[in-house]
C-alpha positions in Angstrom: 16.7 -11.6 6.7 14.7 -9.4 9.0 13.1 -6.3 7.5 13.6 -3.2 9.6 11.1 -0.4 10.2 13.3 2.0 8.4 13.2 -0.3 5.3 9.4 -0.2 5.5 9.4 3.6 5.8 11.6 3.8 2.8 9.2 1.6 0.8 6.2 3.7 1.9 8.0 6.9 0.8 8.5 5.3 -2.7 4.8 4.8 -2.9 4.2 8.5 -1.9 6.7 9.7 -4.4 4.8 8.2 -7.3 2.3 11.1 -7.6 1.3 10.1 -11.1 -0.2 6.9 -9.7 -2.3 8.7 -7.0 -5.5 8.9 -9.0 -5.2 5.5 -10.8 -3.5 2.7 -9.1 -2.7 4.1 -5.6 -6.1 5.5 -4.6 -6.4 4.5 -0.9 -2.8 3.3 -0.6 -1.6 6.9 -0.4 -3.5 7.5 2.8 -2.5 4.2 4.3 1.2 4.9 3.5 1.0 8.4 5.0 -0.4 6.9 8.3 2.2 4.1 8.2 5.0 6.6 8.4 3.9 7.4 12.0 3.5 3.8 13.2 5.8 1.3 14.8 5.9 -2.4 15.7 2.8 -4.6 15.3 0.6 -1.6 14.3 3.0 -0.9 11.4 2.7 -4.6 10.4 -1.1 -4.3 10.2 -0.8 -1.1 8.2 1.5 -2.9 5.7 -1.3 -5.3 5.0 -3.7 -2.4 4.2 -1.1 -0.8 1.9 -0.4 -4.2 0.2 -4.1 -4.7 -0.5 -4.2 -1.3 -2.2 -1.2 -1.5 -4.4 -2.0 -4.7 -6.3 -2.4 -2.8 -9.6 0.5 -0.4 -9.0 3.0 -0.5 -11.9 6.3 1.1 -11.1 9.9 0.2 -11.5 10.2 -0.3 -7.7 6.8 -1.9 -7.2 8.0 -5.5 -6.8 10.7 -4.5 -4.3 8.2 -2.4 -2.3 5.7 -5.2 -2.2 8.4 -7.7 -1.1 9.5 -5.4 1.8 6.0 -4.8 3.0 5.0 -8.5 2.7 8.1 -9.7 4.6 7.7 -7.1 7.3 4.0 -8.0 7.8 4.9 -11.7 8.1 7.9 -11.5 10.4 7.7 -12.0 14.1 8.6 -8.9 16.1 10.7 -9.2 19.2 
């Protein structure tokens, strides 16, 4: 199943909504997620990789789902 850009934006918003994690597990991911909301296509795929690299220690009820969305979008071939 292809992941849409809107699904990626939703995942990025979930990261940004976890304000408690900003100073601990989300450090740089917050900035990368904010930038990602303005990107599209291949550039958004690359940004997903930056976000993924910076949420490896993020513990949240939606963390697995968010990681899966970002990972799948970064891997898929865009048309």
